[in-house]
C-alpha positions as CSV (number, residue, x, y, z in Angstrom):
1,M,-81.3,246.8,-248.7
2,F,-79.2,248.4,-246.2
3,D,-75.7,249.4,-247.4
4,W,-73.8,247.1,-244.4
5,L,-75.8,244.1,-245.5
6,K,-75.1,244.1,-249.2
7,P,-72.6,241.5,-250.7
8,S,-69.2,242.2,-250.4
9,P,-67.5,243.6,-253.9
10,H,-65.0,241.5,-256.1
11,I,-61.9,243.1,-255.5
12,A,-58.4,242.5,-257.6
13,A,-57.1,238.9,-257.8
14,L,-54.3,238.1,-255.6
15,P,-50.9,236.8,-257.3
16,K,-51.3,233.4,-258.6
17,D,-48.3,232.0,-256.1
18,K,-50.7,233.4,-253.4
19,I,-54.0,231.9,-253.9
20,D,-53.5,228.1,-253.0
21,A,-52.0,229.2,-249.6
22,T,-54.7,231.8,-248.9
23,Y,-57.6,229.5,-250.0
24,K,-56.9,226.7,-247.6
25,R,-56.6,229.4,-244.8
26,M,-59.5,230.7,-245.8
27,R,-62.0,227.9,-246.4
28,L,-60.5,226.5,-243.3
29,Q,-61.2,229.8,-241.2
30,I,-64.4,230.2,-242.7
31,F,-65.7,226.9,-242.1
32,L,-64.8,227.2,-238.4
33,G,-67.1,230.3,-238.4
34,I,-70.5,228.7,-240.2
35,F,-70.0,225.9,-238.0
36,F,-69.5,227.5,-234.4
37,G,-72.0,230.2,-235.9
38,Y,-74.8,228.0,-236.8
39,A,-74.4,226.1,-233.8
40,G,-75.0,229.0,-231.7
41,Y,-78.2,229.3,-233.2
42,Y,-79.1,226.3,-231.7
43,L,-78.2,227.0,-227.9
44,V,-80.6,230.0,-228.2
45,R,-83.8,227.5,-230.2
46,K,-85.4,225.5,-228.1
47,N,-84.6,226.4,-224.6
48,F,-88.4,225.9,-224.1
49,T,-88.5,222.6,-224.3
50,L,-85.9,222.1,-221.6
51,A,-88.3,225.0,-219.3
52,M,-91.6,222.8,-220.3
53,P,-91.5,220.7,-217.3
54,G,-91.2,223.9,-214.7
55,L,-94.0,225.4,-216.5
56,I,-96.6,222.3,-216.2
57,E,-95.6,222.5,-212.8
58,M,-97.0,226.4,-212.7
59,G,-99.9,225.3,-214.1
60,Y,-99.8,225.1,-217.8
61,S,-101.7,222.2,-220.0
62,K,-99.4,220.5,-222.8
63,T,-101.8,221.9,-225.1
64,Q,-101.0,225.7,-224.2
65,L,-97.1,224.6,-224.2
66,G,-97.3,222.8,-227.2
67,F,-99.2,225.7,-229.4
68,A,-96.8,228.6,-227.4
69,L,-93.8,226.5,-228.8
70,S,-95.5,226.4,-232.3
71,G,-94.8,230.4,-232.8
72,V,-91.2,229.0,-233.0
73,S,-91.6,226.5,-235.8
74,I,-94.0,229.0,-238.2
75,A,-91.7,232.0,-237.4
76,Y,-89.0,229.8,-238.5
77,G,-90.1,228.3,-241.2
78,L,-91.4,231.7,-242.6
79,S,-88.5,233.3,-242.2
80,K,-86.0,230.7,-242.9
81,F,-87.8,231.0,-246.5
82,L,-88.0,234.9,-246.7
83,M,-84.7,235.6,-245.3
84,G,-83.5,233.3,-247.2
85,N,-83.8,235.2,-250.4
86,I,-82.8,238.3,-248.4
87,S,-79.5,236.3,-247.3
88,D,-78.9,235.4,-250.9
89,R,-78.5,239.1,-251.6
90,S,-76.2,240.1,-248.5
91,N,-73.1,239.5,-247.1
92,P,-73.1,236.0,-245.1
93,R,-71.1,237.0,-242.0
94,V,-72.8,240.1,-241.2
95,F,-76.5,238.5,-242.1
96,L,-75.9,235.6,-239.6
97,A,-74.0,237.1,-237.1
98,L,-76.7,239.7,-236.9
99,G,-79.4,236.9,-236.7
100,L,-77.4,235.2,-233.8
101,V,-77.0,238.6,-231.4
102,L,-81.2,239.1,-231.6
103,S,-82.2,235.6,-230.8
104,A,-79.6,235.6,-227.9
105,L,-80.7,239.1,-226.3
106,L,-84.2,238.1,-226.8
107,T,-83.9,234.3,-225.3
108,I,-82.2,236.5,-222.0
109,F,-85.3,238.3,-221.9
110,I,-87.3,235.6,-221.9
111,G,-85.0,233.7,-219.0
112,T,-85.0,237.2,-216.6
113,S,-88.3,239.0,-217.2
114,S,-91.3,237.3,-215.2
115,W,-93.7,239.1,-217.9
116,A,-92.0,236.6,-220.4
117,L,-93.5,233.5,-219.1
118,S,-96.6,235.3,-217.7
119,S,-99.5,234.2,-220.5
120,V,-99.7,231.9,-223.4
121,G,-100.1,234.8,-225.6
122,V,-97.1,236.6,-224.5
123,M,-95.1,233.5,-224.5
124,F,-96.1,232.6,-228.3
125,A,-95.3,236.2,-229.2
126,L,-91.9,236.2,-227.7
127,L,-91.3,232.7,-229.4
128,F,-92.6,233.5,-232.5
129,I,-90.2,236.3,-233.0
130,N,-87.2,234.5,-231.8
131,G,-88.1,231.8,-234.6
132,W,-88.2,234.5,-237.3
133,V,-84.3,235.9,-236.3
134,Q,-83.8,232.3,-236.0
135,G,-84.2,232.2,-239.6
136,M,-81.2,234.1,-240.0
137,G,-79.0,231.4,-239.4
138,W,-79.1,228.5,-242.3
139,P,-79.5,230.3,-245.4
140,P,-75.8,232.5,-245.3
141,A,-74.2,229.5,-244.0
142,G,-75.8,227.4,-247.5
143,R,-74.5,230.8,-249.4
144,T,-71.5,230.7,-248.1
145,M,-70.5,226.9,-248.8
146,V,-71.4,226.2,-252.4
147,H,-69.4,229.3,-253.2
148,W,-65.9,228.2,-251.3
149,W,-67.0,224.2,-251.8
150,S,-67.4,222.5,-255.3
151,H,-69.7,220.3,-256.0
152,K,-67.9,217.5,-256.3
153,E,-66.9,218.1,-252.3
154,R,-70.0,219.5,-251.2
155,G,-71.4,216.4,-249.7
156,K,-68.9,215.4,-247.2
157,V,-68.5,219.5,-246.1
158,V,-72.0,220.4,-245.5
159,A,-72.5,216.5,-243.5
160,L,-69.7,217.6,-241.6
161,W,-71.4,221.1,-241.0
162,N,-74.7,220.2,-239.9
163,T,-73.3,218.5,-237.4
164,A,-73.3,221.8,-236.0
165,H,-77.0,221.8,-234.8
166,N,-76.3,218.7,-233.0
167,V,-73.5,219.9,-231.3
168,G,-75.3,223.5,-230.6
169,G,-78.8,221.5,-229.6
170,G,-77.3,219.0,-227.4
171,L,-74.9,221.3,-225.5
172,V,-78.2,223.4,-224.2
173,A,-79.2,220.4,-221.8
174,P,-75.4,220.6,-220.2
175,L,-75.4,224.6,-219.8
176,F,-79.1,224.1,-218.1
177,L,-77.6,221.7,-215.4
178,L,-75.0,224.2,-215.3
179,G,-77.3,226.9,-214.7
180,M,-79.3,224.8,-212.2
181,T,-76.1,224.2,-210.2
182,L,-75.2,227.6,-210.3
183,F,-78.4,229.6,-209.8
184,N,-81.0,226.4,-209.1
185,D,-83.2,228.4,-211.2
186,W,-85.0,226.1,-214.3
187,H,-84.8,229.6,-216.1
188,S,-81.5,229.3,-216.6
189,A,-82.3,227.3,-219.8
190,F,-82.4,230.6,-221.3
191,Y,-79.9,232.7,-220.5
192,V,-76.8,230.5,-219.6
193,P,-76.8,229.5,-223.1
194,A,-77.5,232.8,-224.6
195,A,-74.6,234.4,-222.7
196,F,-72.8,231.6,-224.6
197,A,-74.0,232.4,-227.4
198,L,-73.6,236.2,-227.8
199,L,-69.7,235.1,-227.3
200,I,-70.3,232.8,-230.5
201,A,-72.1,235.2,-232.9
202,G,-68.6,237.9,-232.1
203,F,-66.3,234.8,-233.4
204,A,-68.3,234.3,-236.5
205,F,-68.6,237.8,-237.5
206,F,-64.9,237.7,-237.1
207,T,-64.1,234.6,-238.9
208,M,-66.6,234.5,-242.0
209,R,-66.2,235.9,-245.4
210,D,-68.3,236.3,-248.2
211,T,-67.2,235.5,-251.7
212,P,-64.2,233.9,-252.3
213,Q,-63.8,236.9,-255.2
214,S,-64.4,239.3,-252.2
215,V,-61.1,238.4,-251.0
216,G,-59.3,238.0,-254.1
217,L,-59.8,234.8,-255.1
218,P,-61.2,232.8,-258.3
219,S,-64.4,231.5,-257.9
220,I,-64.5,228.0,-256.5
221,E,-65.4,226.3,-259.9
222,E,-62.2,227.5,-261.7
223,Y,-60.0,226.7,-258.4
224,K,-61.0,223.2,-258.2
225,N,-61.9,222.8,-262.0
226,D,-65.1,221.7,-261.1
227,Y,-67.5,223.0,-263.2
228,P,-71.3,222.1,-263.4
229,A,-73.2,221.8,-266.2
230,G,-74.5,224.6,-267.9
231,Y,-72.1,226.6,-266.2
232,D,-70.5,230.0,-267.4
233,Q,-69.7,233.5,-265.8
234,S,-73.1,234.7,-265.7
235,K,-73.6,232.2,-262.5
236,E,-71.8,234.6,-260.7
237,Q,-74.1,237.6,-261.0
238,E,-76.2,238.3,-258.4
239,L,-79.9,237.1,-259.0
240,S,-83.2,239.5,-258.5
241,G,-85.2,238.4,-255.5
242,K,-88.3,237.9,-258.8
243,E,-85.4,235.2,-260.9
244,I,-84.9,233.2,-257.6
245,F,-88.2,232.4,-256.5
246,F,-89.8,232.0,-259.8
247,K,-87.7,230.7,-262.5
248,Y,-85.5,228.6,-259.7
249,V,-87.4,227.3,-256.6
250,F,-91.5,227.4,-257.6
251,N,-91.2,225.2,-261.3
252,N,-88.7,222.8,-259.6
253,K,-90.6,219.6,-259.1
254,L,-88.0,217.9,-257.2
255,L,-87.9,220.2,-254.8
256,W,-91.5,220.2,-254.1
257,Y,-91.0,216.6,-253.7
258,I,-88.1,216.8,-250.6
259,A,-90.0,219.8,-249.3
260,F,-93.1,217.5,-248.8
261,A,-90.7,214.8,-247.4
262,N,-89.2,217.4,-244.9
263,V,-92.6,218.0,-243.2
264,F,-92.9,214.5,-241.9
265,V,-88.9,214.4,-241.2
266,Y,-88.9,217.4,-239.0
267,L,-92.3,216.1,-237.3
268,I,-90.5,212.9,-236.4
269,R,-87.4,214.9,-235.6
270,Y,-88.6,217.5,-233.0
271,G,-91.9,215.6,-232.0
272,V,-89.2,213.2,-230.5
273,L,-86.8,215.8,-229.3
274,D,-89.5,218.2,-227.8
275,W,-91.2,215.7,-225.7
276,A,-88.5,213.8,-224.7
277,P,-87.9,215.9,-221.2
278,T,-91.8,215.4,-220.4
279,Y,-92.5,212.0,-221.7
280,L,-89.7,210.7,-219.8
281,K,-90.7,212.1,-216.7
282,E,-94.5,211.0,-217.4
283,V,-94.4,208.0,-218.9
284,K,-90.8,206.6,-218.2
285,G,-90.2,207.7,-214.6
286,F,-86.9,209.4,-215.4
287,S,-85.4,212.3,-213.3
288,L,-85.1,216.1,-214.2
289,N,-81.3,215.1,-214.8
290,K,-81.5,211.9,-216.1
291,S,-83.9,213.4,-218.7
292,S,-81.8,216.1,-220.0
293,W,-78.7,213.7,-220.1
294,A,-81.0,211.5,-222.5
295,Y,-81.6,214.7,-224.6
296,F,-78.3,215.9,-224.8
297,F,-77.5,212.5,-226.4
298,Y,-80.2,212.3,-228.4
299,E,-79.0,215.4,-230.3
300,W,-75.2,214.5,-230.2
301,A,-76.1,210.6,-232.0
302,G,-76.7,212.9,-234.6
303,I,-73.0,214.0,-235.1
304,P,-71.8,210.4,-236.6
305,G,-75.0,209.4,-238.0
306,T,-75.3,212.4,-240.1
307,L,-71.4,211.7,-241.6
308,L,-72.5,208.2,-242.3
309,C,-75.7,209.2,-244.0
310,G,-73.5,211.6,-246.1
311,W,-70.8,208.8,-246.7
312,V,-73.4,206.3,-247.3
313,S,-75.5,208.6,-250.2
314,D,-71.7,209.6,-251.9
315,K,-69.8,206.2,-251.9
316,V,-72.4,203.6,-251.8
317,F,-75.2,205.5,-254.1
318,Q,-72.7,207.4,-255.5
319,G,-74.5,211.2,-254.9
320,R,-78.2,209.8,-254.8
321,R,-79.9,211.1,-251.7
322,A,-83.1,209.8,-251.7
323,P,-81.7,206.3,-251.4
324,A,-79.9,206.9,-248.3
325,G,-82.4,208.9,-247.1
326,I,-85.0,205.9,-247.6
327,L,-83.1,203.5,-246.0
328,F,-82.2,205.8,-242.8
329,M,-85.9,206.8,-242.5
330,L,-86.7,202.4,-242.1
331,L,-84.5,202.3,-239.7
332,V,-86.4,205.2,-237.6
333,G,-89.5,203.4,-237.8
334,V,-87.9,200.4,-236.3
335,A,-86.4,202.7,-233.5
336,L,-89.2,204.8,-233.0
337,L,-91.4,201.3,-232.3
338,V,-88.8,200.4,-229.9
339,Y,-89.1,203.5,-228.0
340,W,-93.0,203.8,-227.5
341,L,-93.5,200.4,-226.7
342,N,-90.8,199.4,-224.6
343,P,-92.1,199.4,-220.7
344,A,-91.6,201.8,-217.8
345,G,-88.7,200.0,-215.6
346,N,-86.2,199.7,-218.8
347,P,-84.3,202.9,-218.9
348,V,-81.5,201.3,-220.8
349,V,-83.2,200.5,-224.0
350,D,-85.2,204.1,-223.7
351,I,-82.4,206.0,-223.9
352,A,-80.5,203.4,-226.5
353,A,-83.8,203.7,-228.3
354,L,-83.3,207.7,-228.3
355,I,-80.1,207.8,-228.8
356,S,-81.3,205.4,-232.0
357,I,-83.8,207.8,-233.7
358,G,-81.3,210.7,-232.9
359,F,-78.2,208.6,-234.6
360,L,-80.8,208.1,-237.7
361,I,-82.9,211.0,-237.9
362,Y,-80.7,214.1,-238.6
363,G,-78.8,212.0,-241.5
364,P,-82.0,212.6,-244.1
365,V,-82.5,216.5,-242.8
366,M,-78.9,217.0,-244.0
367,L,-79.7,215.1,-246.9
368,I,-83.0,217.4,-247.7
369,G,-80.6,220.7,-247.1
370,L,-78.4,219.3,-249.3
371,H,-80.5,218.2,-252.1
372,A,-81.8,221.6,-252.0
373,L,-78.4,223.3,-252.3
374,E,-77.5,220.9,-255.5
375,L,-81.2,221.5,-257.4
376,A,-80.7,225.5,-257.6
377,P,-77.7,227.6,-258.9
378,K,-75.1,228.9,-255.7
379,K,-76.7,232.1,-256.0
380,A,-80.0,230.9,-255.4
381,A,-79.3,228.5,-252.6
382,G,-80.2,230.3,-249.6
383,T,-83.6,230.3,-250.7
384,A,-84.2,226.4,-252.1
385,A,-83.0,225.6,-248.5
386,G,-85.3,227.6,-247.4
387,F,-87.9,227.0,-249.4
388,T,-87.5,223.4,-248.0
389,G,-87.2,224.6,-244.6
390,F,-90.2,226.4,-244.8
391,F,-92.7,223.3,-245.0
392,G,-90.4,221.7,-242.8
393,Y,-90.9,223.9,-239.8
394,I,-94.7,225.2,-240.7
395,G,-95.8,221.7,-241.5
396,G,-93.6,219.2,-239.7
397,S,-92.3,221.3,-236.3
398,V,-95.6,223.0,-235.8
399,A,-97.2,219.7,-235.9
400,A,-94.7,218.0,-233.4
401,S,-95.4,221.5,-231.1
402,A,-98.9,222.0,-231.3
403,L,-100.5,218.8,-232.7
404,L,-98.5,216.3,-230.6
405,G,-99.7,218.3,-227.8
406,W,-103.1,218.4,-228.3
407,T,-103.0,214.8,-229.1
408,V,-101.3,213.3,-226.4
409,E,-103.7,215.3,-224.2
410,R,-106.9,213.8,-225.5
411,F,-105.6,210.6,-226.7
412,G,-102.5,209.9,-224.6
413,W,-98.8,208.9,-226.0
414,N,-99.9,206.1,-227.6
415,G,-101.7,208.6,-229.9
416,G,-98.8,210.7,-230.5
417,F,-96.9,207.9,-231.4
418,I,-99.2,206.5,-233.6
419,I,-98.7,210.2,-235.6
420,L,-95.0,209.7,-235.8
421,V,-95.2,206.3,-237.0
422,A,-97.3,207.6,-240.0
423,S,-95.2,210.5,-240.6
424,C,-92.0,208.0,-241.2
425,V,-94.0,206.1,-243.6
426,L,-95.0,209.1,-245.6
427,A,-91.5,210.7,-245.4
428,I,-90.4,207.5,-247.3
429,L,-92.9,207.7,-249.6
430,F,-92.3,211.5,-250.8
431,M,-88.6,210.7,-250.5
432,A,-89.0,207.8,-253.4
433,F,-90.8,209.9,-255.5
434,T,-87.9,211.6,-256.4
435,L,-86.0,208.6,-257.1
436,K,-86.9,208.5,-261.0
437,G,-86.0,212.2,-261.5
438,E,-82.8,212.5,-259.1
439,R,-81.9,209.4,-261.4
440,A,-82.4,211.0,-264.5
441,A,-80.4,214.0,-263.5
442,Q,-77.8,212.2,-262.9
443,A,-77.5,210.3,-265.8
């Protein structure tokens, strides 16, 4: 590994009278870094979705665009898992900022080069590369959180941090509309958000830090006196890639269950999100401006929904993640049916249903990521989360792009919604498989 990517070494401990104040200051600073840093990734992840109506007018079919868009998901799923393993052995501030810079530069190129959108093959290749560097965002943030927040406080912290992708994803549409106002160019869906992402990358680099020990602080377990079962000083030692994969990830049955559930949660999340501008325009008669704002509200509705879901899992179900996930997915199913079956000409109901899906779906997304962090040692956290993300993106998000595009092209939007509703049922089923094991683990 390159020396500049390696984790920061532990340094001499600070005086005891400075530890508390330094810990509080650093945790706030670091949280802002990982929150806005990860939000920045979403400014340059799904820009292609907002550009699809313009590409359809250029003559591309939904099947072609769905295939091109799947490049992001295929690469991201692979990268989140494989780069997560590298991230577990890297300095997170460097790793996160580097990936964001690369993604922003590539997105600017897509929006300013006529060659970039000249064929389906070229679009797929460029979106694949972007998806790969996008996989450098979640794992270093996850590694950071398990080092700086203890188990008892991690639920609310992860829930709050997880809203970063709603903030970033939601801002893409207003920035696109700003670009349309300034430049009258739908390609601005790419280069305007990317310019802001570059600034955010710099902010993340200067605010993030590696482990507490790298700045002279004790481990979070010692500081909070919150030691998980089986904890000892060996938990502070870096693990090899082989240990992470084969000892703590592949042999974990519960991790496999939530990974399969993630396939169907992500299919719904991105199946609704990716096709919302097109569906609302073609079926519901929304204008470009109205559908863009509906896209924005879908993302931002996930912020209070995620926080509520985290609170429900902590307070109502005493830290058990599966029951809260099942409850929220049942409500997602109801909102999907309303979004599908509401007749055209009732835009208030359409927007309310879309907002409800956004409010509800991001809670289960967060819970699966949080559960993965809790099922592995903190030195393997990025890989564990990447494992569930691999299934979510390779299975769910790819299907949302390619399978839904193909289905809608041949069987209409009814066929697409049948897939979404069936996915809701299957997600609930796989979450239910974890109920017994989760209960036993907390006994």
